[in-house]
C-alpha positions, 0 to 999 in steps of 0.5 A, spaced: 337 736 508 341 734 502 341 727 504 334 727 504 333 730 497 338 725 493 334 720 498 326 722 495 331 724 487 333 716 487 326 714 490 322 717 486 326 714 479 325 707 482 318 708 484 318 710 475 321 705 473 317 700 477 311 703 473 315 704 467 315 696 467 309 694 469 305 699 463 309 696 458 308 689 460 301 690 460 301 693 453 306 687 451 300 682 454 294 686 451 297 686 444 298 680 445 291 678 446 288 683 440 294 678 436 290 673 437 283 675 436 285 678 429 288 671 428 282 668 430 277 671 426 282 672 420 282 664 421 275 663 422 273 667 416 278 664 411 274 656 413 267 660 412 265 660 420 261 663 424 264 663 431 258 664 436 262 663 442 269 665 444 274 664 449 280 668 451 285 665 455 292 668 456 295 663 452 290 662 447 284 664 444 278 658 442 271 660 438 266 655 436 261 654 430 256 651 432 252 651 426 259 647 421 260 644 429 267 646 429 272 649 434 278 652 432 284 654 436 289 659 436 295 659 440 302 664 439 305 659 435 300 655 432 292 654 429 287 649 428 281 646 428 278 640 431 271 638 428 266 637 432 262 631 427 262 625 430 263 627 437 261 621 442 264 625 449 268 631 452 270 631 459 274 634 464 281 631 465 285 634 471 292 631 471 297 630 476 304 631 477 308 627 484 314 630 485 318 626 490 319 629 496 325 625 500 326 617 503 320 615 507 315 621 505 310 621 501 311 624 494 308 631 494 303 632 488 301 638 483 296 639 478 300 639 472 293 641 467 286 641 466 284 640 460 277 638 455 279 631 452 274 629 446 272 623 444 270 622 437 265 615 435 270 611 430 277 610 429 278 618 430 284 620 435 281 624 442 283 631 441 286 635 448 285 642 449 289 644 455 286 650 460 291 651 465 299 648 465 302 650 471 307 652 467 303 658 464 298 659 468 298 662 477 296 658 482 291 664 483 287 662 476 287 656 477 280 656 480 277 661 475 280 657 469 277 650 472 270 654 472 272 655 465 273 648 463 266 646 467 262 651 463 265 649 456 266 641 458 256 642 459 255 646 452 260 641 449 255 634 452 249 638 451 251 640 443 252 632 443 245 630 446 240 636 442 244 631 436 
């Protein structure tokens, strides 16, 4: 009888520890998102930008100012503004990673990243906005993230046609 009680106590302690770890992890993720959102809004205000659309991801957040035609991107360690004036085109790009599987077999391919590539008129270089990266995102998020990339590609290309 006492071994059953001890087993139940141990089981409850382990379940309690697991629950505490899940709660701590979810709160840390929420704090990171709130911090990125706050930094995005602060930087937009400092640069006299009014964000008409905002998109949040696990590792970064960005916002579009349709009036000034600028995109502001905030990551955990980086913030930058992409001026969309002179934007010639925007395309979704998938980069594949080829992993050798051994002699006589074809290499395995895995999706490394999904990004939007901005092409500009003139001598400005290409700019890239990475949506999915296999190191930072789950494979189960890939479809949803790709749909978001498709949406933003369409939106940016429609803005080009309007101008």
